[in-house]
Biopython code that builds the backbone (N, CA, C, O; Angstrom):
import numpy as np
from Bio.PDB.StructureBuilder import StructureBuilder

atoms = [
    (1, "MET", "N", (97.606, 108.459, 181.516)),
    (1, "MET", "CA", (97.504, 107.028, 181.392)),
    (1, "MET", "C", (98.752, 106.349, 181.957)),
    (1, "MET", "O", (98.660, 105.305, 182.602)),
    (2, "LYS", "N", (99.906, 106.944, 181.713)),
    (2, "LYS", "CA", (101.145, 106.369, 182.207)),
    (2, "LYS", "C", (101.163, 106.334, 183.739)),
    (2, "LYS", "O", (101.655, 105.375, 184.334)),
    (3, "ALA", "N", (100.631, 107.369, 184.367)),
    (3, "ALA", "CA", (100.560, 107.408, 185.827)),
    (3, "ALA", "C", (99.647, 106.306, 186.350)),
    (3, "ALA", "O", (99.929, 105.691, 187.379)),
    (4, "PHE", "N", (98.553, 106.061, 185.637)),
    (4, "PHE", "CA", (97.633, 104.996, 186.037)),
    (4, "PHE", "C", (98.309, 103.628, 185.961)),
    (4, "PHE", "O", (98.180, 102.810, 186.871)),
    (5, "ILE", "N", (99.027, 103.391, 184.870)),
    (5, "ILE", "CA", (99.724, 102.108, 184.696)),
    (5, "ILE", "C", (100.788, 101.931, 185.777)),
    (5, "ILE", "O", (100.923, 100.841, 186.334)),
    (6, "ASN", "N", (101.540, 102.981, 186.081)),
    (6, "ASN", "CA", (102.546, 102.896, 187.148)),
    (6, "ASN", "C", (101.901, 102.599, 188.496)),
    (6, "ASN", "O", (102.438, 101.823, 189.286)),
    (7, "ARG", "N", (100.760, 103.211, 188.760)),
    (7, "ARG", "CA", (100.053, 102.969, 190.015)),
    (7, "ARG", "C", (99.597, 101.508, 190.122)),
    (7, "ARG", "O", (99.717, 100.888, 191.179)),
    (8, "VAL", "N", (99.076, 100.972, 189.020)),
    (8, "VAL", "CA", (98.636, 99.576, 189.004)),
    (8, "VAL", "C", (99.828, 98.640, 189.192)),
    (8, "VAL", "O", (99.740, 97.671, 189.946)),
    (9, "MET", "N", (100.933, 98.918, 188.518)),
    (9, "MET", "CA", (102.120, 98.064, 188.640)),
    (9, "MET", "C", (102.674, 98.092, 190.062)),
    (9, "MET", "O", (103.084, 97.054, 190.582)),
    (10, "ASN", "N", (102.693, 99.248, 190.689)),
    (10, "ASN", "CA", (103.167, 99.340, 192.068)),
    (10, "ASN", "C", (102.244, 98.594, 193.026)),
    (10, "ASN", "O", (102.708, 97.978, 193.986)),
    (11, "SER", "N", (100.949, 98.649, 192.769)),
    (11, "SER", "CA", (100.008, 97.912, 193.611)),
    (11, "SER", "C", (100.199, 96.410, 193.439)),
    (11, "SER", "O", (100.125, 95.658, 194.411)),
    (12, "ALA", "N", (100.443, 95.971, 192.211)),
    (12, "ALA", "CA", (100.615, 94.541, 191.942)),
    (12, "ALA", "C", (101.857, 93.986, 192.635)),
    (12, "ALA", "O", (101.899, 92.803, 192.970)),
    (13, "LYS", "N", (102.857, 94.821, 192.851)),
    (13, "LYS", "CA", (104.061, 94.363, 193.551)),
    (13, "LYS", "C", (103.754, 93.953, 194.989)),
    (13, "LYS", "O", (104.499, 93.176, 195.585)),
    (14, "ASN", "N", (102.675, 94.465, 195.538)),
    (14, "ASN", "CA", (102.301, 94.152, 196.916)),
    (14, "ASN", "C", (101.269, 93.029, 197.018)),
    (14, "ASN", "O", (100.797, 92.726, 198.114)),
    (15, "TYR", "N", (100.917, 92.413, 195.895)),
    (15, "TYR", "CA", (99.936, 91.326, 195.920)),
    (15, "TYR", "C", (100.488, 90.137, 196.689)),
    (15, "TYR", "O", (101.683, 89.845, 196.642)),
    (16, "THR", "N", (99.603, 89.463, 197.392)),
    (16, "THR", "CA", (99.958, 88.224, 198.075)),
    (16, "THR", "C", (99.521, 87.059, 197.192)),
    (16, "THR", "O", (98.935, 87.252, 196.126)),
    (17, "LEU", "N", (99.814, 85.862, 197.650)),
    (17, "LEU", "CA", (99.392, 84.675, 196.917)),
    (17, "LEU", "C", (97.867, 84.644, 196.774)),
    (17, "LEU", "O", (97.350, 84.275, 195.719)),
    (18, "TRP", "N", (97.161, 85.025, 197.814)),
    (18, "TRP", "CA", (95.698, 85.033, 197.766)),
    (18, "TRP", "C", (95.181, 86.075, 196.784)),
    (18, "TRP", "O", (94.175, 85.842, 196.114)),
    (19, "ASP", "N", (95.850, 87.217, 196.687)),
    (19, "ASP", "CA", (95.446, 88.236, 195.716)),
    (19, "ASP", "C", (95.562, 87.696, 194.291)),
    (19, "ASP", "O", (94.652, 87.874, 193.481)),
    (20, "PHE", "N", (96.686, 87.034, 193.985)),
    (20, "PHE", "CA", (96.860, 86.458, 192.659)),
    (20, "PHE", "C", (95.868, 85.323, 192.413)),
    (20, "PHE", "O", (95.383, 85.151, 191.295)),
    (21, "THR", "N", (95.567, 84.548, 193.457)),
    (21, "THR", "CA", (94.580, 83.482, 193.328)),
    (21, "THR", "C", (93.220, 84.057, 192.959)),
    (21, "THR", "O", (92.549, 83.544, 192.063)),
    (22, "MET", "N", (92.815, 85.110, 193.640)),
    (22, "MET", "CA", (91.524, 85.736, 193.344)),
    (22, "MET", "C", (91.519, 86.338, 191.938)),
    (22, "MET", "O", (90.516, 86.245, 191.230)),
    (23, "LEU", "N", (92.628, 86.952, 191.532)),
    (23, "LEU", "CA", (92.720, 87.522, 190.194)),
    (23, "LEU", "C", (92.573, 86.430, 189.139)),
    (23, "LEU", "O", (91.798, 86.579, 188.194)),
    (24, "LYS", "N", (93.305, 85.346, 189.295)),
    (24, "LYS", "CA", (93.260, 84.257, 188.319)),
    (24, "LYS", "C", (91.887, 83.597, 188.288)),
    (24, "LYS", "O", (91.364, 83.306, 187.212)),
    (25, "LEU", "N", (91.305, 83.360, 189.446)),
    (25, "LEU", "CA", (89.967, 82.762, 189.480)),
    (25, "LEU", "C", (88.945, 83.673, 188.806)),
    (25, "LEU", "O", (88.074, 83.207, 188.070)),
    (26, "GLY", "N", (89.059, 84.957, 189.061)),
    (26, "GLY", "CA", (88.155, 85.908, 188.416)),
    (26, "GLY", "C", (88.289, 85.876, 186.905)),
    (26, "GLY", "O", (87.287, 85.910, 186.191)),
    (27, "LEU", "N", (89.522, 85.810, 186.412)),
    (27, "LEU", "CA", (89.737, 85.767, 184.963)),
    (27, "LEU", "C", (89.245, 84.458, 184.358)),
    (27, "LEU", "O", (88.702, 84.449, 183.253)),
    (28, "ILE", "N", (89.432, 83.350, 185.079)),
    (28, "ILE", "CA", (88.942, 82.063, 184.590)),
    (28, "ILE", "C", (87.422, 82.100, 184.461)),
    (28, "ILE", "O", (86.870, 81.686, 183.442)),
    (29, "PHE", "N", (86.749, 82.597, 185.500)),
    (29, "PHE", "CA", (85.300, 82.637, 185.447)),
    (29, "PHE", "C", (84.785, 83.656, 184.440)),
    (29, "PHE", "O", (83.713, 83.458, 183.868)),
    (30, "LEU", "N", (85.514, 84.732, 184.210)),
    (30, "LEU", "CA", (85.142, 85.661, 183.146)),
    (30, "LEU", "C", (85.220, 84.951, 181.789)),
    (30, "LEU", "O", (84.349, 85.133, 180.937)),
    (31, "GLY", "N", (86.256, 84.152, 181.599)),
    (31, "GLY", "CA", (86.378, 83.372, 180.365)),
    (31, "GLY", "C", (85.244, 82.382, 180.203)),
    (31, "GLY", "O", (84.739, 82.196, 179.096)),
    (32, "ILE", "N", (84.833, 81.741, 181.295)),
    (32, "ILE", "CA", (83.696, 80.815, 181.238)),
    (32, "ILE", "C", (82.425, 81.560, 180.857)),
    (32, "ILE", "O", (81.636, 81.074, 180.047)),
    (33, "LEU", "N", (82.224, 82.735, 181.439)),
    (33, "LEU", "CA", (81.038, 83.533, 181.100)),
    (33, "LEU", "C", (81.033, 83.921, 179.625)),
    (33, "LEU", "O", (80.006, 83.806, 178.956)),
    (34, "PHE", "N", (82.169, 84.378, 179.119)),
    (34, "PHE", "CA", (82.246, 84.723, 177.698)),
    (34, "PHE", "C", (81.952, 83.503, 176.836)),
    (34, "PHE", "O", (81.227, 83.598, 175.846)),
    (35, "GLY", "N", (82.517, 82.354, 177.213)),
    (35, "GLY", "CA", (82.269, 81.131, 176.460)),
    (35, "GLY", "C", (80.807, 80.735, 176.473)),
    (35, "GLY", "O", (80.287, 80.239, 175.473)),
    (36, "ALA", "N", (80.138, 80.950, 177.598)),
    (36, "ALA", "CA", (78.722, 80.592, 177.691)),
    (36, "ALA", "C", (77.855, 81.540, 176.857)),
    (36, "ALA", "O", (76.935, 81.095, 176.172)),
    (37, "TYR", "N", (78.141, 82.820, 176.911)),
    (37, "TYR", "CA", (77.318, 83.789, 176.197)),
    (37, "TYR", "C", (77.608, 83.843, 174.697)),
    (37, "TYR", "O", (76.718, 84.138, 173.899)),
    (38, "PHE", "N", (78.833, 83.564, 174.325)),
    (38, "PHE", "CA", (79.226, 83.660, 172.920)),
    (38, "PHE", "C", (79.692, 82.314, 172.371)),
    (38, "PHE", "O", (80.615, 82.262, 171.558)),
    (39, "ALA", "N", (79.058, 81.224, 172.811)),
    (39, "ALA", "CA", (79.474, 79.874, 172.429)),
    (39, "ALA", "C", (79.467, 79.678, 170.910)),
    (39, "ALA", "O", (80.411, 79.117, 170.354)),
    (40, "GLU", "N", (78.434, 80.127, 170.254)),
    (40, "GLU", "CA", (78.342, 79.943, 168.801)),
    (40, "GLU", "C", (79.491, 80.639, 168.082)),
    (40, "GLU", "O", (80.074, 80.091, 167.147)),
    (41, "PHE", "N", (79.808, 81.848, 168.526)),
    (41, "PHE", "CA", (80.902, 82.592, 167.904)),
    (41, "PHE", "C", (82.231, 81.864, 168.088)),
    (41, "PHE", "O", (82.993, 81.713, 167.133)),
    (42, "PHE", "N", (82.513, 81.411, 169.312)),
    (42, "PHE", "CA", (83.788, 80.755, 169.581)),
    (42, "PHE", "C", (83.886, 79.410, 168.874)),
    (42, "PHE", "O", (84.958, 79.046, 168.389)),
    (43, "LEU", "N", (82.791, 78.672, 168.809)),
    (43, "LEU", "CA", (82.821, 77.381, 168.108)),
    (43, "LEU", "C", (83.017, 77.575, 166.604)),
    (43, "LEU", "O", (83.680, 76.765, 165.955)),
    (44, "ALA", "N", (82.452, 78.629, 166.059)),
    (44, "ALA", "CA", (82.630, 78.905, 164.635)),
    (44, "ALA", "C", (84.060, 79.331, 164.319)),
    (44, "ALA", "O", (84.518, 79.166, 163.188)),
    (45, "ASN", "N", (84.767, 79.878, 165.302)),
    (45, "ASN", "CA", (86.132, 80.373, 165.101)),
    (45, "ASN", "C", (87.135, 79.632, 165.988)),
    (45, "ASN", "O", (88.109, 80.223, 166.457)),
    (46, "ILE", "N", (86.897, 78.351, 166.214)),
    (46, "ILE", "CA", (87.709, 77.599, 167.168)),
    (46, "ILE", "C", (89.176, 77.517, 166.743)),
    (46, "ILE", "O", (90.057, 77.516, 167.603)),
    (47, "LEU", "N", (89.458, 77.449, 165.454)),
    (47, "LEU", "CA", (90.840, 77.384, 164.994)),
    (47, "LEU", "C", (91.598, 78.664, 165.372)),
    (47, "LEU", "O", (92.757, 78.599, 165.784)),
    (48, "ILE", "N", (90.959, 79.799, 165.235)),
    (48, "ILE", "CA", (91.589, 81.071, 165.613)),
    (48, "ILE", "C", (91.847, 81.099, 167.118)),
    (48, "ILE", "O", (92.905, 81.545, 167.561)),
    (49, "VAL", "N", (90.878, 80.623, 167.904)),
    (49, "VAL", "CA", (91.037, 80.594, 169.360)),
    (49, "VAL", "C", (92.222, 79.709, 169.743)),
    (49, "VAL", "O", (93.030, 80.091, 170.590)),
    (50, "TRP", "N", (92.332, 78.525, 169.123)),
    (50, "TRP", "CA", (93.452, 77.628, 169.418)),
    (50, "TRP", "C", (94.793, 78.257, 169.015)),
    (50, "TRP", "O", (95.782, 78.120, 169.735)),
    (51, "CYS", "N", (94.827, 78.937, 167.883)),
    (51, "CYS", "CA", (96.076, 79.576, 167.433)),
    (51, "CYS", "C", (96.503, 80.680, 168.401)),
    (51, "CYS", "O", (97.680, 80.776, 168.748)),
    (52, "ILE", "N", (95.571, 81.498, 168.831)),
    (52, "ILE", "CA", (95.894, 82.558, 169.790)),
    (52, "ILE", "C", (96.398, 81.948, 171.091)),
    (52, "ILE", "O", (97.380, 82.423, 171.661)),
    (53, "PHE", "N", (95.731, 80.900, 171.562)),
    (53, "PHE", "CA", (96.175, 80.220, 172.780)),
    (53, "PHE", "C", (97.593, 79.687, 172.608)),
    (53, "PHE", "O", (98.437, 79.898, 173.479)),
    (54, "ALA", "N", (97.867, 79.004, 171.505)),
    (54, "ALA", "CA", (99.189, 78.396, 171.284)),
    (54, "ALA", "C", (100.281, 79.456, 171.235)),
    (54, "ALA", "O", (101.352, 79.268, 171.813)),
    (55, "ILE", "N", (100.025, 80.550, 170.562)),
    (55, "ILE", "CA", (101.017, 81.626, 170.467)),
    (55, "ILE", "C", (101.298, 82.212, 171.848)),
    (55, "ILE", "O", (102.456, 82.405, 172.220)),
    (56, "CYS", "N", (100.245, 82.494, 172.604)),
    (56, "CYS", "CA", (100.420, 83.049, 173.954)),
    (56, "CYS", "C", (101.162, 82.067, 174.857)),
    (56, "CYS", "O", (102.061, 82.461, 175.600)),
    (57, "TYR", "N", (100.787, 80.793, 174.794)),
    (57, "TYR", "CA", (101.399, 79.775, 175.645)),
    (57, "TYR", "C", (102.876, 79.604, 175.305)),
    (57, "TYR", "O", (103.715, 79.527, 176.203)),
    (58, "LEU", "N", (103.196, 79.545, 174.026)),
    (58, "LEU", "CA", (104.601, 79.421, 173.626)),
    (58, "LEU", "C", (105.407, 80.653, 174.041)),
    (58, "LEU", "O", (106.564, 80.535, 174.445)),
    (59, "GLY", "N", (104.800, 81.818, 173.941)),
    (59, "GLY", "CA", (105.485, 83.036, 174.381)),
    (59, "GLY", "C", (105.819, 82.990, 175.860)),
    (59, "GLY", "O", (106.920, 83.367, 176.262)),
    (60, "ILE", "N", (104.876, 82.532, 176.673)),
    (60, "ILE", "CA", (105.128, 82.420, 178.111)),
    (60, "ILE", "C", (106.191, 81.365, 178.390)),
    (60, "ILE", "O", (107.058, 81.573, 179.238)),
    (61, "LEU", "N", (106.135, 80.234, 177.685)),
    (61, "LEU", "CA", (107.156, 79.195, 177.866)),
    (61, "LEU", "C", (108.543, 79.721, 177.523)),
    (61, "LEU", "O", (109.497, 79.492, 178.266)),
    (62, "LEU", "N", (108.658, 80.416, 176.415)),
    (62, "LEU", "CA", (109.956, 80.964, 176.024)),
    (62, "LEU", "C", (110.446, 82.006, 177.018)),
    (62, "LEU", "O", (111.630, 82.047, 177.353)),
    (63, "ARG", "N", (109.540, 82.838, 177.482)),
    (63, "ARG", "CA", (109.928, 83.874, 178.449)),
    (63, "ARG", "C", (110.343, 83.254, 179.780)),
    (63, "ARG", "O", (111.222, 83.779, 180.463)),
    (64, "THR", "N", (109.718, 82.145, 180.147)),
    (64, "THR", "CA", (110.008, 81.492, 181.421)),
    (64, "THR", "C", (111.255, 80.623, 181.352)),
    (64, "THR", "O", (112.091, 80.661, 182.254)),
    (65, "PHE", "N", (111.384, 79.839, 180.285)),
    (65, "PHE", "CA", (112.465, 78.860, 180.208)),
    (65, "PHE", "C", (113.493, 79.159, 179.133)),
    (65, "PHE", "O", (114.339, 78.312, 178.846)),
    (66, "GLY", "N", (113.445, 80.336, 178.533)),
    (66, "GLY", "CA", (114.387, 80.687, 177.471)),
    (66, "GLY", "C", (115.814, 80.804, 177.979)),
    (66, "GLY", "O", (116.057, 80.785, 179.185)),
    (67, "LYS", "N", (116.751, 80.925, 177.056)),
    (67, "LYS", "CA", (118.172, 81.015, 177.391)),
    (67, "LYS", "C", (118.467, 82.173, 178.341)),
    (67, "LYS", "O", (119.340, 82.070, 179.203)),
    (68, "LYS", "N", (117.747, 83.257, 178.182)),
    (68, "LYS", "CA", (117.975, 84.430, 179.007)),
    (68, "LYS", "C", (117.751, 84.140, 180.497)),
    (68, "LYS", "O", (118.421, 84.713, 181.355)),
    (69, "ASN", "N", (116.796, 83.240, 180.793)),
    (69, "ASN", "CA", (116.447, 82.926, 182.169)),
    (69, "ASN", "C", (117.016, 81.611, 182.647)),
    (69, "ASN", "O", (116.728, 81.192, 183.769)),
    (70, "ALA", "N", (117.812, 80.949, 181.837)),
    (70, "ALA", "CA", (118.356, 79.633, 182.217)),
    (70, "ALA", "C", (119.462, 79.747, 183.225)),
    (70, "ALA", "O", (120.022, 78.735, 183.644)),
]
sb = StructureBuilder()
sb.init_structure("model")
sb.init_model(0)
sb.init_chain("A")
sb.init_seg("    ")
for serial, (resi, resn, name, xyz) in enumerate(atoms, 1):
    if name == "N":
        sb.init_residue(resn, " ", resi, " ")
    sb.init_atom(name, np.array(xyz, "f"), 0.0, 1.0, " ", f" {name:<3s}", serial, name[0])
structure = sb.get_structure()
């Protein structure tokens, strides 16, 4: 498994802007598909979804703009 992860990480280092664009678009549309198929589940648990989003977003903000990277 470790060899697989290293191989993926090395491949990602060679991604171009278009590669990342396609990756992000694919993930966005996967999220839309999940939302469409499991709408009732997500609406019933919307508070949990918002909390997970907020935690992830704050983590990225801190990692990007934290003191370590200032």
